[in-house]
VEXDREN-2710 file (C-alpha; in Angstrom, 1 decimal):
% VEXDREN-2710
k/r/px/py/pz
1/UNK/0.0/-0.1/0.0
2/UNK/2.8/2.5/0.8
3/UNK/4.4/1.9/-2.6
4/UNK/1.1/2.5/-4.3
5/UNK/0.6/5.7/-2.2
6/UNK/4.0/6.9/-3.2
7/UNK/3.4/6.4/-6.8
8/UNK/-0.1/8.0/-6.8
9/UNK/1.4/11.0/-4.9
10/UNK/4.1/11.4/-7.6
11/UNK/1.4/11.1/-10.4
12/UNK/-1.1/13.6/-9.0
13/UNK/-0.7/16.0/-12.0
14/UNK/-1.2/13.1/-14.5
15/UNK/-4.4/11.7/-12.5
16/UNK/-5.9/15.3/-12.6
17/UNK/-5.2/15.6/-16.3
18/UNK/-6.7/12.3/-17.1
19/UNK/-9.7/12.9/-14.9
20/UNK/-10.3/16.1/-16.8
21/UNK/-11.1/14.1/-20.0
22/UNK/-13.7/12.1/-18.1
23/UNK/-15.1/15.4/-16.7
24/UNK/-15.3/16.9/-20.1
25/UNK/-17.0/13.8/-21.5
26/UNK/-19.5/13.9/-18.5
27/UNK/-20.5/17.5/-19.2
28/UNK/-20.8/16.7/-22.9
29/UNK/-23.1/13.7/-22.1
30/UNK/-25.2/15.7/-19.8
31/UNK/-24.1/14.3/-16.4
32/UNK/-25.7/16.2/-13.5
33/UNK/-23.8/18.1/-10.9
34/UNK/-23.9/15.4/-8.4
35/UNK/-22.5/12.8/-10.7
36/UNK/-19.7/15.1/-11.8
37/UNK/-18.9/15.8/-8.1
38/UNK/-18.5/12.1/-7.6
39/UNK/-16.5/11.8/-10.7
40/UNK/-14.0/14.7/-9.9
41/UNK/-10.3/14.1/-8.8
42/UNK/-8.8/17.1/-7.2
43/UNK/-5.5/17.5/-5.3
44/UNK/-7.5/17.3/-2.1
45/UNK/-9.3/14.0/-3.1
46/UNK/-5.9/12.5/-4.3
47/UNK/-4.4/13.5/-1.0
48/UNK/-7.2/11.7/0.7
49/UNK/-6.6/8.6/-1.4
50/UNK/-3.0/8.6/-0.4
51/UNK/-4.0/9.1/3.3
52/UNK/-6.4/6.2/3.1
53/UNK/-3.7/3.9/1.7
54/UNK/-1.4/4.9/4.5
55/UNK/-4.3/4.2/7.0
56/UNK/-5.0/0.8/5.7
57/UNK/-1.3/0.0/5.6
58/UNK/-1.2/0.8/9.2
59/UNK/-4.1/-1.3/10.4
60/UNK/-3.4/-4.7/11.9
61/UNK/-3.7/-7.6/9.4
62/UNK/-6.9/-9.5/10.1
63/UNK/-6.0/-12.6/8.3
64/UNK/-5.0/-15.4/10.6
65/UNK/-6.4/-13.7/13.6
66/UNK/-7.8/-16.4/16.1
67/UNK/-10.7/-15.5/18.4
68/UNK/-13.0/-17.3/21.0
69/UNK/-10.4/-20.1/21.6
70/UNK/-11.7/-22.1/24.6
71/UNK/-11.3/-25.7/25.9
72/UNK/-14.1/-28.2/25.6
73/UNK/-14.8/-30.9/28.1
74/UNK/-13.3/-33.4/25.7
75/UNK/-10.0/-31.5/26.1
76/UNK/-9.8/-30.1/22.5
77/UNK/-9.5/-26.4/21.9
78/UNK/-12.2/-24.7/19.6
79/UNK/-11.8/-21.3/18.1
80/UNK/-12.3/-19.4/15.0
81/UNK/-9.8/-18.0/12.4
82/UNK/-10.3/-15.1/10.1
83/UNK/-9.5/-16.0/6.4
84/UNK/-9.8/-14.0/3.1
85/UNK/-12.9/-14.4/1.0
86/UNK/-10.9/-15.1/-2.1
87/UNK/-11.4/-13.2/-5.3
88/UNK/-13.6/-10.2/-5.1
89/UNK/-15.4/-8.5/-8.2
90/UNK/-16.1/-4.9/-7.6
91/UNK/-18.4/-3.1/-10.0
92/UNK/-18.7/0.7/-9.6
93/UNK/-19.8/3.9/-11.2
94/UNK/-18.3/7.4/-11.3
95/UNK/-16.0/7.6/-8.3
96/UNK/-12.5/6.8/-9.5
97/UNK/-11.2/6.8/-5.9
98/UNK/-13.0/3.5/-5.3
99/UNK/-10.3/1.9/-7.5
100/UNK/-7.7/2.8/-5.0
101/UNK/-9.8/2.0/-1.9
102/UNK/-10.9/-1.5/-3.2
103/UNK/-7.4/-2.4/-4.2
104/UNK/-5.9/-1.4/-0.8
105/UNK/-8.7/-3.1/1.3
106/UNK/-8.6/-6.3/-0.9
107/UNK/-4.7/-6.6/-0.7
108/UNK/-4.5/-6.0/3.0
109/UNK/-7.2/-8.6/3.8
110/UNK/-5.5/-11.2/1.5
111/UNK/-7.9/-11.1/-1.4
112/UNK/-7.4/-10.7/-5.1
113/UNK/-9.8/-8.4/-6.9
114/UNK/-11.2/-7.6/-10.3
115/UNK/-12.3/-4.0/-10.7
116/UNK/-14.7/-2.8/-13.2
117/UNK/-15.4/1.0/-13.1
118/UNK/-17.9/2.8/-15.0
119/UNK/-17.5/4.2/-18.7
120/UNK/-17.7/7.7/-17.3
121/UNK/-14.5/7.3/-15.4
122/UNK/-12.4/5.2/-17.8
123/UNK/-9.5/7.6/-18.2
124/UNK/-9.1/8.2/-14.4
125/UNK/-9.4/4.5/-13.7
126/UNK/-6.7/3.5/-16.3
127/UNK/-4.4/6.0/-14.9
128/UNK/-5.0/4.9/-11.2
129/UNK/-4.6/1.3/-12.4
130/UNK/-1.1/2.2/-13.8
131/UNK/-0.2/3.5/-10.4
132/UNK/-1.3/0.4/-8.6
133/UNK/0.5/-1.9/-11.1
134/UNK/3.7/0.0/-10.7
135/UNK/3.3/0.1/-6.7
136/UNK/2.8/-3.8/-6.8
137/UNK/5.8/-4.2/-9.0
138/UNK/7.9/-2.1/-6.7
139/UNK/6.7/-4.0/-3.6
140/UNK/7.4/-7.4/-5.2
141/UNK/3.9/-8.5/-5.5
142/UNK/2.1/-9.9/-8.5
143/UNK/0.3/-7.2/-10.5
144/UNK/-2.4/-9.8/-11.2
145/UNK/-3.5/-9.5/-7.6
146/UNK/-5.4/-6.3/-8.8
147/UNK/-7.0/-6.5/-12.2
148/UNK/-8.8/-3.8/-14.0
149/UNK/-11.5/-4.5/-16.6
150/UNK/-10.6/-1.9/-19.2
151/UNK/-13.7/-2.4/-21.6
152/UNK/-16.7/-0.1/-21.1
153/UNK/-18.8/-2.8/-22.7
154/UNK/-21.8/-3.6/-20.4
155/UNK/-21.6/-7.2/-21.4
156/UNK/-18.4/-7.6/-19.4
157/UNK/-20.4/-6.9/-16.2
158/UNK/-22.9/-9.7/-17.2
159/UNK/-19.9/-12.0/-17.7
160/UNK/-18.2/-11.1/-14.5
161/UNK/-21.2/-11.7/-12.3
162/UNK/-21.6/-15.2/-13.4
163/UNK/-18.0/-16.5/-13.1
164/UNK/-18.8/-18.4/-9.9
165/UNK/-15.9/-20.8/-10.5
166/UNK/-13.4/-17.9/-10.3
167/UNK/-15.0/-15.1/-8.3
168/UNK/-16.3/-15.5/-4.7
169/UNK/-18.0/-12.2/-4.0
170/UNK/-19.4/-9.3/-5.9
171/UNK/-19.6/-5.8/-4.5
172/UNK/-21.6/-3.3/-6.7
173/UNK/-21.2/0.5/-5.9
174/UNK/-23.2/2.8/-7.8
175/UNK/-26.8/3.9/-8.6
176/UNK/-29.9/1.9/-7.7
177/UNK/-30.3/0.6/-11.2
178/UNK/-26.7/-0.9/-11.4
179/UNK/-27.3/-2.6/-7.9
180/UNK/-30.6/-3.9/-8.7
181/UNK/-29.3/-5.5/-11.9
182/UNK/-26.3/-7.0/-10.1
183/UNK/-28.5/-8.4/-7.4
184/UNK/-30.9/-10.0/-9.8
185/UNK/-28.5/-11.4/-12.3
186/UNK/-25.4/-12.4/-10.2
187/UNK/-24.8/-16.2/-9.6
188/UNK/-22.2/-15.1/-6.9
189/UNK/-23.0/-13.7/-3.4
190/UNK/-23.4/-10.0/-3.4
191/UNK/-22.4/-7.4/-0.7
192/UNK/-24.7/-4.4/-1.4
193/UNK/-27.0/-1.4/-0.6
194/UNK/-29.6/-0.1/-2.8
195/UNK/-30.4/3.3/-1.4
196/UNK/-29.2/5.8/1.1
197/UNK/-32.5/7.2/2.4
198/UNK/-31.0/8.7/5.6
199/UNK/-32.9/10.6/8.2
200/UNK/-32.2/13.1/11.0
201/UNK/-34.9/13.2/13.7
202/UNK/-34.8/16.4/15.9
203/UNK/-36.4/15.5/19.2
204/UNK/-38.4/17.8/21.4
205/UNK/-35.6/17.5/23.9
206/UNK/-33.0/18.5/21.3
207/UNK/-30.4/21.2/22.0
208/UNK/-31.2/23.7/19.1
209/UNK/-27.6/24.9/18.9
210/UNK/-26.6/21.3/18.1
211/UNK/-29.6/20.5/15.9
212/UNK/-29.3/23.2/13.3
213/UNK/-25.6/22.5/12.4
214/UNK/-26.2/18.7/12.4
215/UNK/-29.2/19.1/10.1
216/UNK/-27.3/21.5/7.9
217/UNK/-24.2/19.3/7.7
218/UNK/-26.2/16.2/7.1
219/UNK/-27.8/17.7/4.0
220/UNK/-25.5/20.2/2.5
221/UNK/-21.9/19.1/3.2
222/UNK/-22.2/17.0/-0.1
223/UNK/-25.3/16.1/-2.0
224/UNK/-24.4/13.2/-4.3
225/UNK/-23.5/10.8/-1.5
226/UNK/-25.3/7.9/0.1
227/UNK/-24.9/9.1/3.6
228/UNK/-26.4/12.5/3.0
229/UNK/-29.7/13.2/4.9
230/UNK/-32.7/13.0/2.6
231/UNK/-35.6/13.4/5.1
232/UNK/-35.7/15.7/8.2
233/UNK/-38.1/14.7/10.9
234/UNK/-38.9/17.3/13.5
235/UNK/-41.0/16.9/16.8
236/UNK/-44.2/18.9/16.6
237/UNK/-43.6/20.7/19.9
238/UNK/-40.2/22.2/18.7
239/UNK/-40.9/22.6/15.0
240/UNK/-42.0/26.3/15.2
241/UNK/-38.8/27.1/16.9
242/UNK/-36.3/25.1/14.7
243/UNK/-37.7/25.0/11.2
244/UNK/-38.0/28.7/10.2
245/UNK/-34.3/29.5/11.0
246/UNK/-33.1/26.1/9.5
247/UNK/-35.3/26.6/6.3
248/UNK/-33.7/30.0/5.9
249/UNK/-30.2/28.5/5.9
250/UNK/-31.2/25.8/3.4
251/UNK/-32.8/28.1/1.1
252/UNK/-29.7/30.4/1.2
253/UNK/-27.8/27.3/-0.1
254/UNK/-30.4/26.7/-2.8
255/UNK/-32.0/23.5/-1.3
256/UNK/-35.5/22.9/-2.5
257/UNK/-37.8/22.0/0.5
258/UNK/-40.7/19.7/0.3
259/UNK/-42.8/19.2/3.4
260/UNK/-45.9/17.9/5.0
261/UNK/-49.0/20.2/5.4
262/UNK/-47.8/21.3/8.9
263/UNK/-44.2/22.1/7.5
264/UNK/-45.6/23.9/4.5
265/UNK/-47.5/26.2/7.1
266/UNK/-44.2/27.1/8.8
267/UNK/-41.9/27.6/5.7
268/UNK/-42.9/30.0/3.0
269/UNK/-42.2/28.5/-0.5
270/UNK/-42.1/24.9/0.8
271/UNK/-43.5/22.5/-1.8
272/UNK/-46.0/19.9/-0.6
273/UNK/-44.4/16.5/-0.2
274/UNK/-45.9/13.5/-1.9
275/UNK/-45.7/9.8/-0.8
276/UNK/-43.0/9.3/-3.3
277/UNK/-40.8/11.9/-1.5
278/UNK/-40.4/9.9/1.5
279/UNK/-39.1/7.0/-0.5
280/UNK/-36.7/9.0/-2.7
281/UNK/-32.9/9.2/-2.4
282/UNK/-32.5/12.6/-4.1
283/UNK/-28.7/12.9/-4.2
284/UNK/-29.3/16.5/-5.0
285/UNK/-30.2/19.8/-3.2
286/UNK/-33.6/18.6/-2.3
287/UNK/-34.9/17.8/1.2
288/UNK/-38.2/16.4/2.4
289/UNK/-39.4/17.4/5.9
290/UNK/-42.0/16.0/8.1
291/UNK/-43.3/17.1/11.5
292/UNK/-44.0/14.2/13.7
293/UNK/-45.8/13.8/17.0
294/UNK/-42.6/12.4/18.8
295/UNK/-40.2/9.7/19.0
296/UNK/-42.7/6.8/18.3
297/UNK/-43.7/8.4/15.0
298/UNK/-40.2/9.2/14.1
299/UNK/-39.2/5.5/14.5
300/UNK/-42.2/4.3/12.7
301/UNK/-41.5/6.6/9.8
302/UNK/-37.8/5.7/9.5
303/UNK/-38.4/2.0/9.7
304/UNK/-41.1/2.3/7.0
305/UNK/-39.5/4.5/4.6
306/UNK/-35.7/4.2/5.3
307/UNK/-33.2/2.1/3.5
308/UNK/-31.5/0.7/6.6
309/UNK/-28.5/3.0/5.9
310/UNK/-27.9/5.6/8.4
311/UNK/-30.3/7.5/10.7
312/UNK/-29.7/10.0/13.5
313/UNK/-31.5/11.5/16.5
314/UNK/-30.7/14.9/18.0
315/UNK/-31.7/14.8/21.6
316/UNK/-30.5/15.5/25.3
317/UNK/-32.7/12.8/26.6
318/UNK/-30.5/9.7/27.3
319/UNK/-33.5/7.3/27.5
320/UNK/-34.8/8.4/24.0
321/UNK/-31.4/8.2/22.6
322/UNK/-31.0/4.7/23.9
323/UNK/-34.4/3.7/22.6
324/UNK/-33.6/5.2/19.1
325/UNK/-30.4/3.2/19.0
326/UNK/-32.1/0.0/19.9
327/UNK/-35.3/0.4/17.7
328/UNK/-34.1/1.9/14.4
329/UNK/-33.0/-1.0/12.3
330/UNK/-30.2/0.6/10.2
331/UNK/-26.6/-0.3/9.6
332/UNK/-25.5/2.9/11.3
333/UNK/-27.6/4.8/14.0
334/UNK/-26.3/8.0/15.5
335/UNK/-27.0/10.2/18.4
336/UNK/-26.2/13.9/18.1
337/UNK/-24.0/13.5/15.0
338/UNK/-24.3/14.1/11.3
339/UNK/-25.2/11.1/9.0
340/UNK/-22.2/12.2/7.0
341/UNK/-19.9/10.3/9.5
342/UNK/-21.2/7.0/8.1
343/UNK/-18.0/6.4/6.3
344/UNK/-15.2/3.9/6.6
345/UNK/-12.6/6.6/6.8
346/UNK/-14.4/8.3/9.7
347/UNK/-15.0/5.0/11.5
348/UNK/-11.3/4.4/11.5
349/UNK/-11.4/1.5/8.9
350/UNK/-8.9/3.4/6.6
351/UNK/-11.2/3.1/3.8
352/UNK/-14.3/1.1/2.8
353/UNK/-15.3/-1.1/-0.1
354/UNK/-18.9/0.1/0.3
355/UNK/-21.7/0.5/2.9
356/UNK/-23.8/-2.7/3.2
357/UNK/-27.5/-2.5/4.3
358/UNK/-27.7/-6.3/4.3
359/UNK/-27.5/-8.1/7.5
360/UNK/-25.4/-11.0/6.2
361/UNK/-22.5/-11.3/5.9
362/UNK/-21.3/-7.7/6.6
363/UNK/-23.3/-4.7/7.6
364/UNK/-22.4/-0.9/7.6
365/UNK/-19.1/0.4/6.1
366/UNK/-17.2/-2.8/4.8
367/UNK/-13.5/-2.4/5.7
368/UNK/-10.9/-5.1/6.2
369/UNK/-12.9/-7.5/8.5
370/UNK/-15.8/-7.3/6.2
371/UNK/-13.7/-8.7/3.4
372/UNK/-12.8/-11.8/5.5
373/UNK/-14.8/-14.7/6.8
374/UNK/-14.4/-17.0/9.8
375/UNK/-13.6/-20.7/10.0
376/UNK/-13.5/-23.0/12.9
377/UNK/-10.3/-24.4/14.0
378/UNK/-9.7/-27.3/16.5
379/UNK/-6.4/-27.9/18.4
380/UNK/-5.9/-31.2/19.8
381/UNK/-3.1/-33.4/21.0
382/UNK/-4.0/-36.9/19.8
383/UNK/-7.7/-36.4/21.0
384/UNK/-10.2/-39.0/19.6
385/UNK/-13.9/-38.8/20.1
386/UNK/-15.3/-41.2/22.6
END
């Protein structure tokens, strides 16, 4: 990883230049601002890739780790050992930094990987692949450990997701259409999430000085990401106090607000929300807002319309916070923090392969341990079963 980091750092100018070709093609093809944001490589994002590689390199190697070793009445010792999954196929759109994150995590966890990026990032991915290959060579590792599918032909995806004799796991990262297709057609186990319909609930016991910055950050820090808030829930008893100043800040940033009847009565210019709005991952400067009677209705709404990704409560009531953590069935549940923290880098994983909303076999940001499995081991000394 450190060799790859060095090469990427040295190749920053080239990466930006190749990325500019993808951005120009994206503009010409009508990609929206959210997609272009996901596609862009900047000196800052390249520095973040390098830092991610260094963090992964510094993490302890999970492979071979033995846990829960205990003696049985028979005298044998039984435990579990962490092992690689094998060959991981990763199919993704837009974000070229995924190429680096995926390679680093797969290498560190003892897996080989086959990476297939989207056609919109072909120049960026090829340039990054060259850096990875050079880094592997300098580290004395086989370049075949990280393979890049260079064709943009969609048929290549269909072929990859059926190679069960060669590939052990598929990880799709991208839009809902891509992930639905992979989930439906793959003959290989899939680690996935379909939507990032994330919520922030401002409780009637919330500290307003905390609530407003959290709600702003969760929505406006970045729009085209899966951990951005898409629906804001506000307790009815505090709505008149928190929504007008919060709405003014959203409108200053150009966020379109869609709300329930009560919300529209408090916010001038708010558009009446439809049933579809509560089920939509906008990935854009659009926010749906609902005033709820309290914690019960907030939890019911989240569990009905949420996507099991990330949901947060803002409250100073410890009992309510604990209940929210227990009853909201999402892969990340937060108290008094922005949903934007639902990220492998922020969780100390160094980087992530994606965020899984499945319950098996990995859940939440998938880092090193999510790319391994456990097998039972038995230690004996001539023991036989009686």
